[in-house]
C-alpha positions, 0 to 999 in steps of 0.5 A: 768060425770063432772071432779070432780066426788064424791066417791059415783058417782064413786062407782055407775058407778063401780057397773053398770059395775058389773057381779055377776057371776064372784064373786065366782071365785074372792072370791076363787082367792083372798082367802076370806073364814075365816082364809084366807088372804082376809077374808071377802073382798067383790067383785062385779065382775068388771074386771081389764080392766074396772076398768082401763077405769073408771080410765081414766074417773075419772081422775079429781077426787079430792084426798079427793074423792079418799081417801073416795073411798079407804075406800070402803069394795068393792075390785074393788072400792079400786082398782079404788082408787089406780089406780086414786091415781097413776094417781095423783101422776104422774101429781102432783108437788113435794108437791103434791106427797108428800101429796099422799105418806103420805096419801098412807102409812096412809091408808095401812089398806085398801091396803089389797090385793096383787093386790092392793099393786102390782098396786100402791106401786112401782108407789107411794112409790118407786117413791117417795123414789127413790132419798130419804132416804129408811129408811121408807122401813125398817120400813115397812119390819118390820111391823107385817102387811102382807101388809106393808111388801109386800109394802116394797119389791114390792116398790123396783121394781121401783129402779130396773127399774132404775138399783139400786138393793141394797134395793131389795137385802137388803129387801129380806134378811130381809124377808128370814124367813118371814112365809107368802106365799105372801111374799115368792112370792113377794120376789122371784119375785123381785129377779127375776126382779133384776136378769134380770138387773144383773144376776151375782148379783142375783147369788151371793145373791142366792149362800149363801141363796138358802139352807135357802129360802122357796121353793116357794121364790126360784122357783120364783127367779130362773124361768128364769134360765136353767133347769139344774141350777134350779135343782142345786139351788132346791137341795141346798134348799132341804139341800145339802148345799151352792151353788157356784156363777157361774163365769161370764164365766160359765154363758156365757158358760151356755147361749151359750149352751142354744142357741145351744140346742134351735137353 
């Protein structure tokens, strides 16, 4: 394949990797039935490792062709397009990165599944906004679109890796009352990741909010806590009231106890 493949050529090679026997499983996993979040999405049965291998093969694809591929009704084609977009963003100079970032936000209609968001939002939206105004994230977090709201919180994973937790906690607060399970999971996941960088900061956030958090969100957020502490937070979510954030000394004692119990 030449270094500047067309969208049609990339889709043709993708179809060669298809395994129709995988399609029913993928349709169930990504909830494609009427009324579900992935209603109408189409799969051809290509594995994620295969998509990533093809992304290396098509590394030289032009942005216009990547964009055309992103418009495909086939889920794996959109995933391939986004992986290619991430690769292009990493190689591009600032002007090229700005173009890709703007294109990405203009195409959220096609970034319409949790795996598509999670594999691209931190690398493009988070990376572009890392040292710029975070105002676009607030607009996304207020969107009626489930996927734009998920982009807002997942994009902050890039900031977390740089040790900046401010937007993660702020957008988590904003999405606390969101009704969708996929947002509950995303917020809980990012809170957990923030806690890996600053455990005390996560616990301070949870102390006044655990009682109001959707249970799924809370479970994701406290997944790495000790069993004893998880029970405490889950009782708060069940209506027993505010949880007092543990002091640093209490956290050290808890870690010491865990070490003794497992040694």
